[in-house]
mmCIF file of the N, C-alpha and C atoms, coordinates in Angstrom:
data_MODEL
# 
_entry.id   MODEL 
# 
loop_
_atom_site.group_PDB 
_atom_site.id 
_atom_site.type_symbol 
_atom_site.label_atom_id 
_atom_site.label_alt_id 
_atom_site.label_comp_id 
_atom_site.label_asym_id 
_atom_site.label_entity_id 
_atom_site.label_seq_id 
_atom_site.pdbx_PDB_ins_code 
_atom_site.Cartn_x 
_atom_site.Cartn_y 
_atom_site.Cartn_z 
_atom_site.occupancy 
_atom_site.B_iso_or_equiv 
_atom_site.pdbx_formal_charge 
_atom_site.auth_seq_id 
_atom_site.auth_comp_id 
_atom_site.auth_asym_id 
_atom_site.auth_atom_id 
_atom_site.pdbx_PDB_model_num 
ATOM 1   N N  . MET A 1 1  ? 59.361 98.418 133.207 1.00 0.00 ? 1  MET A N  1 
ATOM 2   C CA . MET A 1 1  ? 60.219 97.663 133.634 1.00 0.00 ? 1  MET A CA 1 
ATOM 3   C C  . MET A 1 1  ? 61.792 98.330 133.047 1.00 0.00 ? 1  MET A C  1 
ATOM 4   N N  . ALA A 1 2  ? 62.795 98.392 133.826 1.00 0.00 ? 2  ALA A N  1 
ATOM 5   C CA . ALA A 1 2  ? 64.284 98.025 132.867 1.00 0.00 ? 2  ALA A CA 1 
ATOM 6   C C  . ALA A 1 2  ? 64.562 97.320 131.980 1.00 0.00 ? 2  ALA A C  1 
ATOM 7   N N  . GLN A 1 3  ? 65.314 97.533 131.257 1.00 0.00 ? 3  GLN A N  1 
ATOM 8   C CA . GLN A 1 3  ? 65.850 96.435 130.340 1.00 0.00 ? 3  GLN A CA 1 
ATOM 9   C C  . GLN A 1 3  ? 67.472 95.936 131.200 1.00 0.00 ? 3  GLN A C  1 
ATOM 10  N N  . LYS A 1 4  ? 67.974 94.829 130.994 1.00 0.00 ? 4  LYS A N  1 
ATOM 11  C CA . LYS A 1 4  ? 68.937 94.460 131.060 1.00 0.00 ? 4  LYS A CA 1 
ATOM 12  C C  . LYS A 1 4  ? 69.831 94.256 129.872 1.00 0.00 ? 4  LYS A C  1 
ATOM 13  N N  . LYS A 1 5  ? 70.823 94.295 129.750 1.00 0.00 ? 5  LYS A N  1 
ATOM 14  C CA . LYS A 1 5  ? 71.706 94.263 128.966 1.00 0.00 ? 5  LYS A CA 1 
ATOM 15  C C  . LYS A 1 5  ? 73.264 93.203 128.862 1.00 0.00 ? 5  LYS A C  1 
ATOM 16  N N  . ILE A 1 6  ? 72.974 92.123 128.326 1.00 0.00 ? 6  ILE A N  1 
ATOM 17  C CA . ILE A 1 6  ? 73.926 90.835 128.186 1.00 0.00 ? 6  ILE A CA 1 
ATOM 18  C C  . ILE A 1 6  ? 74.720 90.838 126.941 1.00 0.00 ? 6  ILE A C  1 
ATOM 19  N N  . SER A 1 7  ? 76.437 90.809 127.622 1.00 0.00 ? 7  SER A N  1 
ATOM 20  C CA . SER A 1 7  ? 76.999 91.024 126.511 1.00 0.00 ? 7  SER A CA 1 
ATOM 21  C C  . SER A 1 7  ? 78.034 89.773 126.422 1.00 0.00 ? 7  SER A C  1 
ATOM 22  N N  . VAL A 1 8  ? 77.924 89.381 125.160 1.00 0.00 ? 8  VAL A N  1 
ATOM 23  C CA . VAL A 1 8  ? 78.183 87.724 124.799 1.00 0.00 ? 8  VAL A CA 1 
ATOM 24  C C  . VAL A 1 8  ? 78.930 88.441 123.601 1.00 0.00 ? 8  VAL A C  1 
ATOM 25  N N  . TRP A 1 9  ? 80.385 87.428 124.150 1.00 0.00 ? 9  TRP A N  1 
ATOM 26  C CA . TRP A 1 9  ? 81.921 87.764 123.134 1.00 0.00 ? 9  TRP A CA 1 
ATOM 27  C C  . TRP A 1 9  ? 82.606 86.194 123.085 1.00 0.00 ? 9  TRP A C  1 
ATOM 28  N N  . TYR A 1 10 ? 82.493 85.863 121.771 1.00 0.00 ? 10 TYR A N  1 
ATOM 29  C CA . TYR A 1 10 ? 82.856 84.440 121.229 1.00 0.00 ? 10 TYR A CA 1 
ATOM 30  C C  . TYR A 1 10 ? 84.177 84.910 120.913 1.00 0.00 ? 10 TYR A C  1 
ATOM 31  N N  . ASP A 1 11 ? 85.080 83.933 121.310 1.00 0.00 ? 11 ASP A N  1 
ATOM 32  C CA . ASP A 1 11 ? 86.477 84.367 120.101 1.00 0.00 ? 11 ASP A CA 1 
ATOM 33  C C  . ASP A 1 11 ? 87.004 82.846 119.580 1.00 0.00 ? 11 ASP A C  1 
ATOM 34  N N  . PRO A 1 12 ? 86.804 82.400 118.205 1.00 0.00 ? 12 PRO A N  1 
ATOM 35  C CA . PRO A 1 12 ? 86.885 81.056 117.672 1.00 0.00 ? 12 PRO A CA 1 
ATOM 36  C C  . PRO A 1 12 ? 88.107 81.138 117.380 1.00 0.00 ? 12 PRO A C  1 
ATOM 37  N N  . GLU A 1 13 ? 89.671 82.043 117.702 1.00 0.00 ? 13 GLU A N  1 
ATOM 38  C CA . GLU A 1 13 ? 90.674 81.335 117.900 1.00 0.00 ? 13 GLU A CA 1 
ATOM 39  C C  . GLU A 1 13 ? 91.074 80.468 119.400 1.00 0.00 ? 13 GLU A C  1 
ATOM 40  N N  . GLY A 1 14 ? 90.336 81.377 119.997 1.00 0.00 ? 14 GLY A N  1 
ATOM 41  C CA . GLY A 1 14 ? 90.867 80.665 121.943 1.00 0.00 ? 14 GLY A CA 1 
ATOM 42  C C  . GLY A 1 14 ? 89.486 79.922 121.931 1.00 0.00 ? 14 GLY A C  1 
ATOM 43  N N  . ASP A 1 15 ? 88.589 79.770 121.102 1.00 0.00 ? 15 ASP A N  1 
ATOM 44  C CA . ASP A 1 15 ? 87.092 78.686 121.448 1.00 0.00 ? 15 ASP A CA 1 
ATOM 45  C C  . ASP A 1 15 ? 86.977 78.738 122.905 1.00 0.00 ? 15 ASP A C  1 
ATOM 46  N N  . PHE A 1 16 ? 86.188 79.956 123.042 1.00 0.00 ? 16 PHE A N  1 
ATOM 47  C CA . PHE A 1 16 ? 86.162 80.687 124.221 1.00 0.00 ? 16 PHE A CA 1 
ATOM 48  C C  . PHE A 1 16 ? 84.796 81.818 124.252 1.00 0.00 ? 16 PHE A C  1 
ATOM 49  N N  . LEU A 1 17 ? 83.970 81.185 124.967 1.00 0.00 ? 17 LEU A N  1 
ATOM 50  C CA . LEU A 1 17 ? 82.616 82.490 125.027 1.00 0.00 ? 17 LEU A CA 1 
ATOM 51  C C  . LEU A 1 17 ? 82.672 83.050 126.236 1.00 0.00 ? 17 LEU A C  1 
ATOM 52  N N  . GLU A 1 18 ? 82.248 84.012 126.789 1.00 0.00 ? 18 GLU A N  1 
ATOM 53  C CA . GLU A 1 18 ? 81.901 84.726 127.559 1.00 0.00 ? 18 GLU A CA 1 
ATOM 54  C C  . GLU A 1 18 ? 80.553 85.627 127.691 1.00 0.00 ? 18 GLU A C  1 
ATOM 55  N N  . VAL A 1 19 ? 79.868 85.180 128.762 1.00 0.00 ? 19 VAL A N  1 
ATOM 56  C CA . VAL A 1 19 ? 78.799 86.358 128.787 1.00 0.00 ? 19 VAL A CA 1 
ATOM 57  C C  . VAL A 1 19 ? 78.606 86.716 130.558 1.00 0.00 ? 19 VAL A C  1 
ATOM 58  N N  . ILE A 1 20 ? 78.321 88.130 129.774 1.00 0.00 ? 20 ILE A N  1 
ATOM 59  C CA . ILE A 1 20 ? 78.424 88.972 131.091 1.00 0.00 ? 20 ILE A CA 1 
ATOM 60  C C  . ILE A 1 20 ? 76.868 89.953 131.309 1.00 0.00 ? 20 ILE A C  1 
ATOM 61  N N  . TRP A 1 21 ? 76.537 89.739 132.211 1.00 0.00 ? 21 TRP A N  1 
ATOM 62  C CA . TRP A 1 21 ? 75.429 90.648 132.631 1.00 0.00 ? 21 TRP A CA 1 
ATOM 63  C C  . TRP A 1 21 ? 75.587 91.691 133.402 1.00 0.00 ? 21 TRP A C  1 
ATOM 64  N N  . GLU A 1 22 ? 76.167 91.726 133.999 1.00 0.00 ? 22 GLU A N  1 
ATOM 65  C CA . GLU A 1 22 ? 76.453 93.196 134.958 1.00 0.00 ? 22 GLU A CA 1 
ATOM 66  C C  . GLU A 1 22 ? 78.210 93.381 134.847 1.00 0.00 ? 22 GLU A C  1 
ATOM 67  N N  . THR A 1 23 ? 78.454 94.625 134.446 1.00 0.00 ? 23 THR A N  1 
ATOM 68  C CA . THR A 1 23 ? 79.618 95.283 134.088 1.00 0.00 ? 23 THR A CA 1 
ATOM 69  C C  . THR A 1 23 ? 79.848 95.805 135.279 1.00 0.00 ? 23 THR A C  1 
ATOM 70  N N  . LYS A 1 24 ? 80.780 95.155 136.355 1.00 0.00 ? 24 LYS A N  1 
ATOM 71  C CA . LYS A 1 24 ? 81.520 95.747 136.914 1.00 0.00 ? 24 LYS A CA 1 
ATOM 72  C C  . LYS A 1 24 ? 82.605 95.285 137.937 1.00 0.00 ? 24 LYS A C  1 
ATOM 73  N N  . ALA A 1 25 ? 83.783 95.698 138.485 1.00 0.00 ? 25 ALA A N  1 
ATOM 74  C CA . ALA A 1 25 ? 84.330 95.405 139.299 1.00 0.00 ? 25 ALA A CA 1 
ATOM 75  C C  . ALA A 1 25 ? 84.522 93.806 139.827 1.00 0.00 ? 25 ALA A C  1 
ATOM 76  N N  . GLY A 1 26 ? 85.531 92.739 139.129 1.00 0.00 ? 26 GLY A N  1 
ATOM 77  C CA . GLY A 1 26 ? 84.814 91.185 139.797 1.00 0.00 ? 26 GLY A CA 1 
ATOM 78  C C  . GLY A 1 26 ? 86.370 90.541 139.359 1.00 0.00 ? 26 GLY A C  1 
ATOM 79  N N  . TYR A 1 27 ? 85.991 89.101 140.107 1.00 0.00 ? 27 TYR A N  1 
ATOM 80  C CA . TYR A 1 27 ? 87.012 88.641 138.895 1.00 0.00 ? 27 TYR A CA 1 
ATOM 81  C C  . TYR A 1 27 ? 86.699 87.020 139.316 1.00 0.00 ? 27 TYR A C  1 
ATOM 82  N N  . PHE A 1 28 ? 87.347 86.030 138.214 1.00 0.00 ? 28 PHE A N  1 
ATOM 83  C CA . PHE A 1 28 ? 86.901 84.782 138.065 1.00 0.00 ? 28 PHE A CA 1 
ATOM 84  C C  . PHE A 1 28 ? 87.278 83.516 138.787 1.00 0.00 ? 28 PHE A C  1 
ATOM 85  N N  . ARG A 1 29 ? 86.537 82.757 139.419 1.00 0.00 ? 29 ARG A N  1 
ATOM 86  C CA . ARG A 1 29 ? 86.570 81.837 140.487 1.00 0.00 ? 29 ARG A CA 1 
ATOM 87  C C  . ARG A 1 29 ? 86.113 80.205 139.632 1.00 0.00 ? 29 ARG A C  1 
ATOM 88  N N  . GLU A 1 30 ? 86.704 79.336 139.710 1.00 0.00 ? 30 GLU A N  1 
ATOM 89  C CA . GLU A 1 30 ? 85.973 77.581 139.370 1.00 0.00 ? 30 GLU A CA 1 
ATOM 90  C C  . GLU A 1 30 ? 85.095 77.320 140.004 1.00 0.00 ? 30 GLU A C  1 
ATOM 91  N N  . THR A 1 31 ? 83.943 76.434 139.083 1.00 0.00 ? 31 THR A N  1 
ATOM 92  C CA . THR A 1 31 ? 82.684 75.789 139.325 1.00 0.00 ? 31 THR A CA 1 
ATOM 93  C C  . THR A 1 31 ? 83.023 74.396 139.574 1.00 0.00 ? 31 THR A C  1 
ATOM 94  N N  . GLU A 1 32 ? 82.421 73.597 139.488 1.00 0.00 ? 32 GLU A N  1 
ATOM 95  C CA . GLU A 1 32 ? 82.442 72.188 139.735 1.00 0.00 ? 32 GLU A CA 1 
ATOM 96  C C  . GLU A 1 32 ? 82.876 71.642 138.385 1.00 0.00 ? 32 GLU A C  1 
ATOM 97  N N  . ASP A 1 33 ? 82.795 72.574 137.141 1.00 0.00 ? 33 ASP A N  1 
ATOM 98  C CA . ASP A 1 33 ? 82.990 72.206 135.926 1.00 0.00 ? 33 ASP A CA 1 
ATOM 99  C C  . ASP A 1 33 ? 84.529 73.032 135.343 1.00 0.00 ? 33 ASP A C  1 
ATOM 100 N N  . ASP A 1 34 ? 85.267 71.889 135.247 1.00 0.00 ? 34 ASP A N  1 
ATOM 101 C CA . ASP A 1 34 ? 86.784 72.465 134.616 1.00 0.00 ? 34 ASP A CA 1 
ATOM 102 C C  . ASP A 1 34 ? 86.486 73.752 132.943 1.00 0.00 ? 34 ASP A C  1 
ATOM 103 N N  . ARG A 1 35 ? 85.537 73.228 132.861 1.00 0.00 ? 35 ARG A N  1 
ATOM 104 C CA . ARG A 1 35 ? 85.524 74.566 131.255 1.00 0.00 ? 35 ARG A CA 1 
ATOM 105 C C  . ARG A 1 35 ? 84.575 75.774 131.702 1.00 0.00 ? 35 ARG A C  1 
ATOM 106 N N  . VAL A 1 36 ? 84.459 75.809 132.618 1.00 0.00 ? 36 VAL A N  1 
ATOM 107 C CA . VAL A 1 36 ? 83.162 77.096 133.155 1.00 0.00 ? 36 VAL A CA 1 
ATOM 108 C C  . VAL A 1 36 ? 83.859 77.499 134.441 1.00 0.00 ? 36 VAL A C  1 
ATOM 109 N N  . MET A 1 37 ? 83.891 79.027 134.772 1.00 0.00 ? 37 MET A N  1 
ATOM 110 C CA . MET A 1 37 ? 84.612 79.869 135.336 1.00 0.00 ? 37 MET A CA 1 
ATOM 111 C C  . MET A 1 37 ? 83.549 80.781 135.101 1.00 0.00 ? 37 MET A C  1 
ATOM 112 N N  . GLU A 1 38 ? 83.056 81.671 136.908 1.00 0.00 ? 38 GLU A N  1 
ATOM 113 C CA . GLU A 1 38 ? 82.062 82.283 136.761 1.00 0.00 ? 38 GLU A CA 1 
ATOM 114 C C  . GLU A 1 38 ? 82.517 83.691 137.134 1.00 0.00 ? 38 GLU A C  1 
ATOM 115 N N  . LYS A 1 39 ? 82.321 84.490 136.946 1.00 0.00 ? 39 LYS A N  1 
ATOM 116 C CA . LYS A 1 39 ? 82.729 85.913 137.517 1.00 0.00 ? 39 LYS A CA 1 
ATOM 117 C C  . LYS A 1 39 ? 81.980 86.413 138.826 1.00 0.00 ? 39 LYS A C  1 
ATOM 118 N N  . VAL A 1 40 ? 82.699 86.935 139.683 1.00 0.00 ? 40 VAL A N  1 
ATOM 119 C CA . VAL A 1 40 ? 81.650 87.355 140.651 1.00 0.00 ? 40 VAL A CA 1 
ATOM 120 C C  . VAL A 1 40 ? 82.047 88.843 141.458 1.00 0.00 ? 40 VAL A C  1 
ATOM 121 N N  . ASP A 1 41 ? 81.688 89.508 142.227 1.00 0.00 ? 41 ASP A N  1 
ATOM 122 C CA . ASP A 1 41 ? 82.461 90.845 142.572 1.00 0.00 ? 41 ASP A CA 1 
ATOM 123 C C  . ASP A 1 41 ? 82.398 90.361 143.940 1.00 0.00 ? 41 ASP A C  1 
ATOM 124 N N  . GLU A 1 42 ? 83.197 91.545 144.722 1.00 0.00 ? 42 GLU A N  1 
ATOM 125 C CA . GLU A 1 42 ? 83.560 91.371 145.777 1.00 0.00 ? 42 GLU A CA 1 
ATOM 126 C C  . GLU A 1 42 ? 82.964 90.563 146.801 1.00 0.00 ? 42 GLU A C  1 
ATOM 127 N N  . GLU A 1 43 ? 81.198 91.078 147.020 1.00 0.00 ? 43 GLU A N  1 
ATOM 128 C CA . GLU A 1 43 ? 80.420 90.266 148.117 1.00 0.00 ? 43 GLU A CA 1 
ATOM 129 C C  . GLU A 1 43 ? 79.797 88.988 147.167 1.00 0.00 ? 43 GLU A C  1 
ATOM 130 N N  . GLY A 1 44 ? 80.090 88.006 146.105 1.00 0.00 ? 44 GLY A N  1 
ATOM 131 C CA . GLY A 1 44 ? 80.245 87.129 145.518 1.00 0.00 ? 44 GLY A CA 1 
ATOM 132 C C  . GLY A 1 44 ? 78.907 86.663 144.723 1.00 0.00 ? 44 GLY A C  1 
ATOM 133 N N  . ASN A 1 45 ? 78.531 87.923 144.094 1.00 0.00 ? 45 ASN A N  1 
ATOM 134 C CA . ASN A 1 45 ? 77.151 87.825 143.463 1.00 0.00 ? 45 ASN A CA 1 
ATOM 135 C C  . ASN A 1 45 ? 77.508 87.619 142.031 1.00 0.00 ? 45 ASN A C  1 
ATOM 136 N N  . VAL A 1 46 ? 76.945 86.639 141.337 1.00 0.00 ? 46 VAL A N  1 
ATOM 137 C CA . VAL A 1 46 ? 77.576 86.414 139.987 1.00 0.00 ? 46 VAL A CA 1 
ATOM 138 C C  . VAL A 1 46 ? 77.191 87.553 139.013 1.00 0.00 ? 46 VAL A C  1 
ATOM 139 N N  . LEU A 1 47 ? 78.389 87.630 138.019 1.00 0.00 ? 47 LEU A N  1 
ATOM 140 C CA . LEU A 1 47 ? 77.958 88.844 137.111 1.00 0.00 ? 47 LEU A CA 1 
ATOM 141 C C  . LEU A 1 47 ? 78.220 88.315 135.861 1.00 0.00 ? 47 LEU A C  1 
ATOM 142 N N  . GLY A 1 48 ? 78.352 86.740 135.970 1.00 0.00 ? 48 GLY A N  1 
ATOM 143 C CA . GLY A 1 48 ? 78.751 86.521 134.242 1.00 0.00 ? 48 GLY A CA 1 
ATOM 144 C C  . GLY A 1 48 ? 79.476 85.145 134.816 1.00 0.00 ? 48 GLY A C  1 
ATOM 145 N N  . PHE A 1 49 ? 79.776 84.694 133.116 1.00 0.00 ? 49 PHE A N  1 
ATOM 146 C CA . PHE A 1 49 ? 80.410 83.349 133.567 1.00 0.00 ? 49 PHE A CA 1 
ATOM 147 C C  . PHE A 1 49 ? 81.284 83.345 131.537 1.00 0.00 ? 49 PHE A C  1 
ATOM 148 N N  . HIS A 1 50 ? 82.234 82.331 131.857 1.00 0.00 ? 50 HIS A N  1 
ATOM 149 C CA . HIS A 1 50 ? 82.797 81.886 130.595 1.00 0.00 ? 50 HIS A CA 1 
ATOM 150 C C  . HIS A 1 50 ? 82.944 80.722 130.548 1.00 0.00 ? 50 HIS A C  1 
ATOM 151 N N  . ILE A 1 51 ? 83.336 80.036 129.038 1.00 0.00 ? 51 ILE A N  1 
ATOM 152 C CA . ILE A 1 51 ? 83.237 78.583 128.534 1.00 0.00 ? 51 ILE A CA 1 
ATOM 153 C C  . ILE A 1 51 ? 84.608 78.608 127.800 1.00 0.00 ? 51 ILE A C  1 
ATOM 154 N N  . LEU A 1 52 ? 85.288 77.533 128.469 1.00 0.00 ? 52 LEU A N  1 
ATOM 155 C CA . LEU A 1 52 ? 86.468 77.229 127.325 1.00 0.00 ? 52 LEU A CA 1 
ATOM 156 C C  . LEU A 1 52 ? 85.845 76.078 126.453 1.00 0.00 ? 52 LEU A C  1 
ATOM 157 N N  . GLY A 1 53 ? 86.711 76.006 125.468 1.00 0.00 ? 53 GLY A N  1 
ATOM 158 C CA . GLY A 1 53 ? 86.286 74.514 124.717 1.00 0.00 ? 53 GLY A CA 1 
ATOM 159 C C  . GLY A 1 53 ? 84.850 74.644 124.220 1.00 0.00 ? 53 GLY A C  1 
ATOM 160 N N  . VAL A 1 54 ? 84.710 75.742 123.714 1.00 0.00 ? 54 VAL A N  1 
ATOM 161 C CA . VAL A 1 54 ? 83.060 75.725 123.188 1.00 0.00 ? 54 VAL A CA 1 
ATOM 162 C C  . VAL A 1 54 ? 82.966 74.709 122.086 1.00 0.00 ? 54 VAL A C  1 
ATOM 163 N N  . SER A 1 55 ? 83.963 74.523 121.344 1.00 0.00 ? 55 SER A N  1 
ATOM 164 C CA . SER A 1 55 ? 83.540 73.842 119.874 1.00 0.00 ? 55 SER A CA 1 
ATOM 165 C C  . SER A 1 55 ? 83.299 72.140 119.956 1.00 0.00 ? 55 SER A C  1 
ATOM 166 N N  . THR A 1 56 ? 84.158 72.032 121.467 1.00 0.00 ? 56 THR A N  1 
ATOM 167 C CA . THR A 1 56 ? 83.828 70.460 121.861 1.00 0.00 ? 56 THR A CA 1 
ATOM 168 C C  . THR A 1 56 ? 83.101 70.148 122.367 1.00 0.00 ? 56 THR A C  1 
ATOM 169 N N  . MET A 1 57 ? 81.787 71.284 122.704 1.00 0.00 ? 57 MET A N  1 
ATOM 170 C CA . MET A 1 57 ? 80.326 70.627 123.411 1.00 0.00 ? 57 MET A CA 1 
ATOM 171 C C  . MET A 1 57 ? 79.598 70.439 122.632 1.00 0.00 ? 57 MET A C  1 
ATOM 172 N N  . LYS A 1 58 ? 79.655 68.871 122.468 1.00 0.00 ? 58 LYS A N  1 
ATOM 173 C CA . LYS A 1 58 ? 78.556 68.820 121.222 1.00 0.00 ? 58 LYS A CA 1 
ATOM 174 C C  . LYS A 1 58 ? 77.276 67.100 121.786 1.00 0.00 ? 58 LYS A C  1 
ATOM 175 N N  . GLY A 1 59 ? 76.328 67.585 121.442 1.00 0.00 ? 59 GLY A N  1 
ATOM 176 C CA . GLY A 1 59 ? 75.647 66.250 121.911 1.00 0.00 ? 59 GLY A CA 1 
ATOM 177 C C  . GLY A 1 59 ? 74.364 66.591 123.023 1.00 0.00 ? 59 GLY A C  1 
ATOM 178 N N  . LYS A 1 60 ? 74.240 66.372 124.043 1.00 0.00 ? 60 LYS A N  1 
ATOM 179 C CA . LYS A 1 60 ? 73.424 66.855 125.111 1.00 0.00 ? 60 LYS A CA 1 
ATOM 180 C C  . LYS A 1 60 ? 73.885 67.719 125.576 1.00 0.00 ? 60 LYS A C  1 
ATOM 181 N N  . PRO A 1 61 ? 72.757 68.653 126.308 1.00 0.00 ? 61 PRO A N  1 
ATOM 182 C CA . PRO A 1 61 ? 73.270 70.446 126.650 1.00 0.00 ? 61 PRO A CA 1 
ATOM 183 C C  . PRO A 1 61 ? 74.380 69.775 128.557 1.00 0.00 ? 61 PRO A C  1 
ATOM 184 N N  . PHE A 1 62 ? 75.120 70.400 128.803 1.00 0.00 ? 62 PHE A N  1 
ATOM 185 C CA . PHE A 1 62 ? 75.498 70.416 129.821 1.00 0.00 ? 62 PHE A CA 1 
ATOM 186 C C  . PHE A 1 62 ? 74.982 71.231 131.121 1.00 0.00 ? 62 PHE A C  1 
ATOM 187 N N  . GLU A 1 63 ? 75.076 71.031 132.719 1.00 0.00 ? 63 GLU A N  1 
ATOM 188 C CA . GLU A 1 63 ? 74.434 72.042 133.165 1.00 0.00 ? 63 GLU A CA 1 
ATOM 189 C C  . GLU A 1 63 ? 75.517 72.065 134.253 1.00 0.00 ? 63 GLU A C  1 
ATOM 190 N N  . VAL A 1 64 ? 75.571 73.326 135.101 1.00 0.00 ? 64 VAL A N  1 
ATOM 191 C CA . VAL A 1 64 ? 76.788 73.989 135.877 1.00 0.00 ? 64 VAL A CA 1 
ATOM 192 C C  . VAL A 1 64 ? 75.854 75.069 136.601 1.00 0.00 ? 64 VAL A C  1 
ATOM 193 N N  . ALA A 1 65 ? 76.033 74.591 138.021 1.00 0.00 ? 65 ALA A N  1 
ATOM 194 C CA . ALA A 1 65 ? 75.723 75.679 139.024 1.00 0.00 ? 65 ALA A CA 1 
ATOM 195 C C  . ALA A 1 65 ? 76.494 76.703 139.354 1.00 0.00 ? 65 ALA A C  1 
ATOM 196 N N  . LEU A 1 66 ? 75.742 78.172 139.234 1.00 0.00 ? 66 LEU A N  1 
ATOM 197 C CA . LEU A 1 66 ? 76.808 79.266 139.285 1.00 0.00 ? 66 LEU A CA 1 
ATOM 198 C C  . LEU A 1 66 ? 75.983 79.477 140.864 1.00 0.00 ? 66 LEU A C  1 
ATOM 199 N N  . LEU A 1 67 ? 77.449 79.815 141.404 1.00 0.00 ? 67 LEU A N  1 
ATOM 200 C CA . LEU A 1 67 ? 76.877 80.629 143.200 1.00 0.00 ? 67 LEU A CA 1 
ATOM 201 C C  . LEU A 1 67 ? 76.594 81.828 143.244 1.00 0.00 ? 67 LEU A C  1 
# 
C-alpha cells in the first residue's frame, strides 16, 4: 500500500493552521465557514485546507464540507 504524507503547519502568531495532503499547484477558495478555505487544483480536486483563528475554536467540534 502506498504511503500518503500530510503536511501540517501551525503559525501561533497568525493563529493559522494549514493541512495539505497533496503538494501541487492550486489556489484557495472559500467554504461555507468564513474561517476555513480549501485548496484546490485546476480541476477542482481538494488538496488541503487552512483555518484562521484556531485558538478561538473551543467547545464542540465544527464541520465544514470540502467540495
